[in-house]
FISEZA-910649 format. One line per 4 residues: number of its first residue (from 1); their letters; for each residue x, y, z of C-alpha. Coordinates in nm, 3 decimals. Example, Ala and Ser with C-alpha at 12.3 -4.5 7.8 and 13.67 -1.06 7.14 Angstrom:
<nodes>
1	AS	1.230:-0.450:0.780; 1.367:-0.106:0.714 $
</nodes>
This chain:
<nodes>
1	MAHY	-6.795:-3.730:3.092; -6.562:-3.470:3.231; -6.485:-3.160:3.028; -6.136:-3.018:3.038 $
5	RRVQ	-6.052:-2.659:2.960; -5.769:-2.643:2.712; -5.505:-2.385:2.793; -5.378:-2.211:2.479 $
9	TEAQ	-5.013:-2.122:2.525; -4.883:-2.156:2.170; -4.729:-1.831:2.045; -4.794:-1.663:2.381 $
13	FRKC	-4.435:-1.687:2.506; -4.093:-1.635:2.358; -3.753:-1.723:2.501; -3.485:-1.456:2.499 $
17	DSCG	-3.200:-1.544:2.264; -2.949:-1.389:2.504; -3.045:-1.468:2.865; -3.298:-1.748:2.808 $
21	ETLF	-3.576:-1.573:3.001; -3.930:-1.669:2.902; -4.119:-1.357:2.799; -4.486:-1.282:2.731 $
25	VNEL	-4.521:-1.197:2.363; -4.770:-0.916:2.433; -4.541:-0.755:2.690; -4.244:-0.799:2.459 $
29	DKAF	-4.429:-0.620:2.181; -4.514:-0.329:2.411; -4.144:-0.303:2.501; -4.049:-0.271:2.128 $
33	SVCK	-3.926:-0.634:2.129; -3.656:-0.568:2.389; -3.597:-0.818:2.672; -3.691:-0.667:3.009 $
37	ICGH	-3.423:-0.874:3.185; -3.106:-0.832:2.979; -3.200:-0.564:2.724; -3.153:-0.794:2.423 $
41	HFQL	-3.295:-0.634:2.108; -3.490:-0.885:1.900; -3.509:-0.835:1.525; -3.809:-0.638:1.399 $
45	CAWR	-3.999:-0.680:1.076; -3.990:-0.379:0.843; -4.348:-0.266:0.910; -4.308:-0.280:1.289 $
49	RIEI	-3.987:-0.078:1.259; -4.168:0.183:1.052; -4.452:0.193:1.303; -4.229:0.272:1.601 $
53	SLDP	-3.989:0.504:1.414; -4.227:0.743:1.238; -4.515:0.961:1.353; -4.841:0.760:1.360 $
57	NSFQ	-5.011:0.708:1.021; -4.757:0.923:0.836; -4.593:0.660:0.615; -4.655:0.638:0.242 $
61	EING	-4.474:0.360:0.056; -4.295:0.429:-0.273; -4.182:0.177:-0.535; -4.359:-0.099:-0.348 $
65	NLES	-4.443:-0.292:-0.664; -4.087:-0.388:-0.763; -4.013:-0.762:-0.757; -3.706:-0.970:-0.838 $
69	LDPL	-3.668:-1.170:-1.157; -3.409:-1.443:-1.214; -3.162:-1.295:-1.466; -2.902:-1.569:-1.408 $
73	EFKG	-3.156:-1.854:-1.392; -2.981:-1.960:-1.074; -3.026:-2.324:-0.972; -2.955:-2.465:-0.628 $
77	KRSY	-3.150:-2.710:-0.414; -3.441:-2.488:-0.513; -3.463:-2.230:-0.786; -3.409:-1.866:-0.699 $
81	LERI	-3.767:-1.775:-0.790; -3.898:-2.047:-0.556; -3.701:-1.889:-0.270; -3.839:-1.546:-0.359 $
85	KEAQ	-4.199:-1.671:-0.360; -4.149:-1.849:-0.028; -4.003:-1.533:0.130; -4.296:-1.330:-0.003 $
89	RKTG	-4.547:-1.572:0.152; -4.356:-1.578:0.480; -4.318:-1.202:0.523; -4.597:-1.047:0.318 $
93	LKEA	-4.333:-0.829:0.149; -4.238:-0.802:-0.217; -3.868:-0.765:-0.129; -3.624:-0.731:0.160 $
97	VVCG	-3.665:-0.353:0.196; -3.961:-0.120:0.238; -3.914:0.242:0.127; -4.135:0.545:0.161 $
101	IGTI	-4.199:0.893:0.294; -4.315:0.982:0.643; -4.265:1.230:0.923; -4.068:1.232:1.247 $
105	GGGK	-4.173:1.505:1.487; -4.370:1.658:1.202; -4.068:1.686:0.972; -4.079:1.502:0.640 $
109	VVLA	-3.821:1.230:0.581; -3.750:0.950:0.333; -3.713:0.609:0.495; -3.571:0.273:0.381 $
113	VMDF	-3.613:-0.022:0.619; -3.460:-0.364:0.559; -3.621:-0.688:0.678; -3.395:-0.981:0.775 $
117	QFIG	-3.678:-1.232:0.746; -3.673:-1.190:0.367; -3.379:-1.412:0.263; -3.160:-1.271:0.538 $
121	GSMG	-3.222:-0.913:0.431; -2.988:-0.981:0.140; -2.928:-0.705:-0.113; -3.029:-0.809:-0.462 $
125	SVVG	-3.088:-0.584:-0.761; -3.438:-0.486:-0.645; -3.323:-0.398:-0.292; -3.044:-0.185:-0.437 $
129	EKIT	-3.281:-0.025:-0.686; -3.544:0.060:-0.424; -3.289:0.213:-0.189; -3.131:0.407:-0.478 $
133	RAIE	-3.468:0.542:-0.589; -3.550:0.640:-0.229; -3.222:0.832:-0.203; -3.279:0.997:-0.541 $
137	HSTA	-3.631:1.095:-0.435; -3.494:1.256:-0.118; -3.230:1.442:-0.323; -3.482:1.571:-0.576 $
141	NALP	-3.714:1.691:-0.299; -3.442:1.821:-0.064; -3.533:1.576:0.214; -3.322:1.387:0.468 $
145	VIIF	-3.301:1.010:0.431; -3.283:0.745:0.704; -3.178:0.389:0.622; -3.234:0.107:0.872 $
149	CCSG	-2.981:-0.164:0.785; -3.033:-0.530:0.869; -2.866:-0.767:0.627; -2.634:-1.060:0.577 $
153	GARM	-2.495:-0.887:0.268; -2.526:-0.918:-0.110; -2.766:-1.178:-0.255; -2.534:-1.414:-0.435 $
157	DEGI	-2.818:-1.580:-0.630; -2.780:-1.274:-0.852; -2.401:-1.287:-0.871; -2.230:-0.971:-0.995 $
161	LSLM	-2.567:-0.795:-1.030; -2.603:-0.797:-0.652; -2.250:-0.662:-0.602; -2.320:-0.375:-0.844 $
165	QMAK	-2.579:-0.243:-0.598; -2.296:-0.138:-0.365; -2.167:0.111:-0.624; -2.514:0.224:-0.729 $
169	TSAA	-2.638:0.306:-0.378; -2.307:0.470:-0.289; -2.325:0.693:-0.598; -2.680:0.798:-0.509 $
173	LYYH	-2.565:0.894:-0.159; -2.276:1.094:-0.306; -2.518:1.318:-0.500; -2.740:1.338:-0.192 $
177	DQAG	-2.444:1.458:0.011; -2.339:1.705:-0.260; -2.686:1.857:-0.234; -2.615:1.934:0.133 $
181	LLCI	-2.873:1.688:0.264; -2.865:1.473:0.574; -2.834:1.095:0.570; -2.870:0.889:0.888 $
185	TVLT	-2.798:0.516:0.886; -2.915:0.293:1.169; -2.724:-0.035:1.198; -2.928:-0.316:1.353 $
189	HPTL	-2.842:-0.682:1.413; -2.683:-0.793:1.185; -2.530:-0.545:0.939; -2.271:-0.732:0.737 $
193	AGVS	-2.082:-0.776:0.409; -2.192:-0.575:0.104; -2.435:-0.358:0.300; -2.178:-0.262:0.563 $
197	ASYA	-1.927:-0.202:0.280; -2.157:0.045:0.107; -2.441:0.265:0.228; -2.446:0.146:0.591 $
201	FLGD	-2.125:0.339:0.666; -2.190:0.634:0.435; -2.432:0.819:0.661; -2.352:1.164:0.799 $
205	IIIA	-2.456:1.016:1.132; -2.421:0.643:1.199; -2.632:0.499:1.482; -2.640:0.139:1.604 $
209	EPKA	-2.868:-0.056:1.833; -2.709:-0.221:2.140; -2.511:-0.542:2.083; -2.574:-0.537:1.707 $
213	MIGF	-2.331:-0.745:1.502; -2.158:-0.511:1.257; -1.879:-0.600:1.019; -1.784:-0.734:0.678 $
217	TGAR	-1.748:-1.105:0.746; -1.776:-1.343:1.040; -1.523:-1.344:1.322; -1.422:-1.705:1.252 $
221	VIEQ	-1.329:-1.624:0.891; -1.125:-1.321:1.002; -0.939:-1.525:1.266; -0.857:-1.796:1.011 $
225	TIKK	-0.731:-1.533:0.768; -0.511:-1.326:1.000; -0.418:-1.619:1.230; -0.494:-1.416:1.542 $
229	KLPE	-0.756:-1.425:1.816; -0.995:-1.129:1.793; -1.084:-0.912:2.097; -1.403:-0.998:2.282 $
233	GFQE	-1.707:-0.825:2.135; -1.504:-0.738:1.823; -1.809:-0.698:1.597; -2.059:-0.558:1.848 $
237	SEFQ	-2.183:-0.200:1.823; -2.028:-0.098:2.155; -1.683:-0.205:2.031; -1.741:-0.011:1.709 $
241	LRHG	-1.835:0.298:1.911; -1.522:0.280:2.127; -1.305:0.263:1.816; -1.474:0.549:1.632 $
245	QIDM	-1.652:0.346:1.364; -2.000:0.470:1.458; -2.132:0.784:1.625; -2.368:0.650:1.891 $
249	VVER	-2.546:0.345:2.031; -2.915:0.412:2.094; -3.168:0.184:2.261; -3.478:0.114:2.056 $
253	KNMH	-3.712:0.285:2.300; -3.516:0.609:2.251; -3.470:0.584:1.873; -3.768:0.796:1.765 $
257	EMLH	-3.674:1.076:2.005; -3.308:1.067:1.899; -3.395:1.079:1.529; -3.627:1.372:1.599 $
261	KLLD	-3.349:1.560:1.778; -3.096:1.495:1.502; -3.333:1.599:1.224; -3.436:1.909:1.415 $
265	FAAG	-3.073:2.002:1.482; -2.974:1.951:1.118; -3.266:2.156:0.989; -3.156:2.455:1.198 $
269	GGAA	-2.783:2.388:1.183; -2.681:2.658:0.937; -2.712:2.740:0.569; -2.546:2.419:0.452 $
273	RSPV	-2.837:2.214:0.583; -3.122:2.464:0.559; -3.418:2.367:0.334; -3.369:2.667:0.100 $
277	AAGE	-2.996:2.614:0.052; -3.044:2.239:0.025; -3.308:2.288:-0.245; -3.076:2.513:-0.445 $
281	RAAA	-2.786:2.271:-0.414; -3.011:1.976:-0.507; -3.105:2.156:-0.830; -2.739:2.229:-0.906 $
285	VAKS	-2.637:1.869:-0.841; -2.920:1.743:-1.063; -2.786:1.954:-1.352; -2.434:1.822:-1.299 $
289	KPKV	-2.534:1.454:-1.301; -2.451:1.258:-1.616; -2.744:1.189:-1.847; -2.862:0.829:-1.821 $
293	KKRS	-3.153:0.642:-1.967; -3.456:0.609:-1.743; -3.458:0.274:-1.565; -3.731:0.027:-1.637 $
297	KKI	-3.977:-0.066:-1.363; -3.883:-0.430:-1.428; -3.563:-0.541:-1.259 $
</nodes>
């Protein structure tokens, strides 16, 4: 009886979403998940983004134990908690953002990285809380903060509670800014709705990856509302750059180096951003903040 060697090809190739080229998964991973033919930037999971953005082995997660509850007891085709559990099994994450402390070029930084695979990177109360706590940690310790945005917007399973996260994260960034500290936001594909309407566009420096979709709502909805045809590439990062909405478009392979340069420049860019002055201003801002009750670990 003849023996046939089985060729294992499953999960070895991936087709480019933009040009249709068939790519080796291993080669794609080495290229930071960027198509070698057309330069299309595939989405990255949060942990891979952290790996390529920070110095090796420098990341320490904070507030990683927070999980969503179901305050509205939302019912759809499946319950909200069923969707949460499924997303946790699929991604290995507790929620749609991973926050922590690491270094870039040896300099300490607070990082928040969203993951689109977790219910579309939607911003529920836990996502907003984790990002807020990360910003507050950076303010208290006079550190810069970098937020990688990748989201379809607010998580409507939580109704008004999800929309409240826009105000909460924005307020945290206000105090961070008042302390004279640097915030960099990196807009990846897609950055939409409640996230783009809050912290995504509140950075001192706003970076985007090439061809990232950035906006509040879809182009079709806008066209139906204003009854006009939108310009080609209306919501892409390059269009946003030409019209002054963002500061730069940076390819993924250059992101670590660019972040290093920006952090290094800000650290030596005068008294307003120096560690000593920033520490003094952070203490002053902390005293001026209104007294609030300490938040529970349960959301």
